[in-house]
N, C-alpha and C positions, 0 to 999 in steps of 0.2 A: 550629698545634694546634687541636683540636676539643674542645669540652666537651659531654660526653653526660651528661645528667641523668635519673635515674630519680625519678619521683614516688611518694611513699608516706608512711606514718607510722612514726616509730621505735618501738622497744619490741617485745618478742617477741610479745605478744598480738595485734599487728595483722599479724604476718608472712605469713599465708595470706589476708588480705583481698583482695578483687578490686581495691580501691583501691591495693593495694600491688604491683601486677603490673609497675610501672616499676622498683621496687627489685629484684624477682625478675629482670627482664630484665638489669640491670646485673650482678647477682651471677653469672648464667650467662655473660654475656660476659666478665667479669673472669677467671672460672675456665677457661673454654675457650681464652682467648687468652693465658694466662700473665701476667696483669697483676700489678702489685705488691700486697703485703697492704694491706688498707684502713687508713687512718689519718684521725685527726680533723683537719679543716682546713675552713675557710670555713662554719663553723657546720653542718658535715656530715661525711660519710665520703668520702675520695677514694681513688682507685686509678688508677695511671698505667700505660700501655703503649702498644703499637703494634698496628695492624690493618693489615696490608700495610705500605706505607711511611708511613702516616699516625699521628702522635702523637696519642693520645686521653687526655683526662683524664675519668674517670667521677667523677660526684659524686651522692651520696645525701643530700639535705638532712635534718638532724636537727631542723628547726624546726617539724615537723608540717606537714601538707599546706597549711594555710591561709597559711603564711608562707614557702613554698618559695622565692619570688622573692628574699628577703633573701640566702640562701646562694648562689644563682646570680649575683646582682649582685656579691657579694664576690669570687667566682672570676673573673668578667669583669673587674672593676677590676684585680685583682692581676695577671692575665696580659695586660692591655690588649687583650682580644678584643671583638669586635662581636656584637651578637645573632645575626648570620648564622652565626656559629661555634658556635652552641648547638643541640643536638638534645635534645628532651625526650621521654622514654618515658612514656606515661601510660594509664590505663584509659579506655575510650570506651564509653559506654552505647549510642550510635547505630550501633555495629558489632555484627555477630553474634559470639558468643563465638568467640575463637582466631582471629578474622580480624586482619590486620595491614595498615594503610594508612599512607602518609607523606604529609604536606603541609606547606607552608611558610606561615606566617602564618594569619590567620583569627580567629575569635572564640573565646570560652572555653567556650560551651555550659553555663554553670553550673557548671563544674569549678573548685573553689576553688584547686587547685594551678596550673592554668593562669591563672586570674585574678590570683593573686599574681605569677606569673612575668611576665605582660603588664604589671602595674603597675610592676614593677621594671626590666624591660628593654625593653618595647614588645612588639608583636605579630609582629615579623619573624624569629622562631626557627622551625626545623623541629620538626615533631612526628611521633613514631612513635606512632600511635594503635592501641592494642591492645584489641580488641573484647572486652566482657564481656556484651553483650546487655543488654536492657532487661527489668525484672521485669513490665512490662505496665501499671502504673498508677503515676503520679507520687507518690502517697502511699507507695509501697513502696520507692522508690529508695534513701533513705538507708539502711535496713536491709540492703538487697541489696548495695549498694556496700561498706558497712562489715561485710559478712559474708564468712566464709571460702568459698573454693571447695569444692565439694561433692567427696566422695571420688570420685564417678563422673567428675568433670572432670579428675582430676589426671594421668592419662595423656596426655590432649589438651593440657593446659597444659604438661606437660614436652616434648611434641613440638613445641609451637609456640614455646616458649622456646628449644629447641634449634635450630629452623630459623632463627629470628630471629639467633641467635648465629653459626650456621654461614654465614649470608649476610651478615654485618656488614661485610665487605670492600666490597660494593657500596655500602652506606650510607656508609661512610668516604670512598669515592671521589666521592660526591655523585650516584651513579646510582640515584636513588630508584625509578624505575620498574622498573629490573632488580631491585633489592632486593626489591620487592614481588612481582614475577613469580617469582623464585627461592624465596621463602618460600612462596608459594602452591603452587608445584610440589612442594616437599618435603612439605607438608601433604596434598597429594592422593594421595601414594603410599600 
């Protein structure tokens, strides 16, 4: 089993924030791949399903971003999984908007959800970094990250989330480079 975690903040007013793109990614994956309805578990919402032959548990922590690691740790302990089974979908300031990159391990780059995850399970989890771009100056980061996607970005956002979901089988297989390549190809069309 793999545990795929989307980082975000609960409550409707945060739904379209750039910081919630991890939640958005899991919502699209769950819908596209026929996962079970969301239910409360592990201080979050979970949905189960398969992508190809691989069993995946999706988790959206309801602990707010700064405490995401608590929910992830609870799920890991329950299923007796290691951090290597975890994939975290999150917003990334250092990537151009709608770009998708995957890496295993690394630092937190000031991202509070990653910082909490690292504190609870260590750094050896896989990250699906979803680019949101940088507002240009560090003083504008908080408002930008906690701001909604602009209406002009909605079509590109939907296309990127759709591509990510459509190519999720490569991610489930552990073929990260192929996943990134296929997502990029879909977005280039």
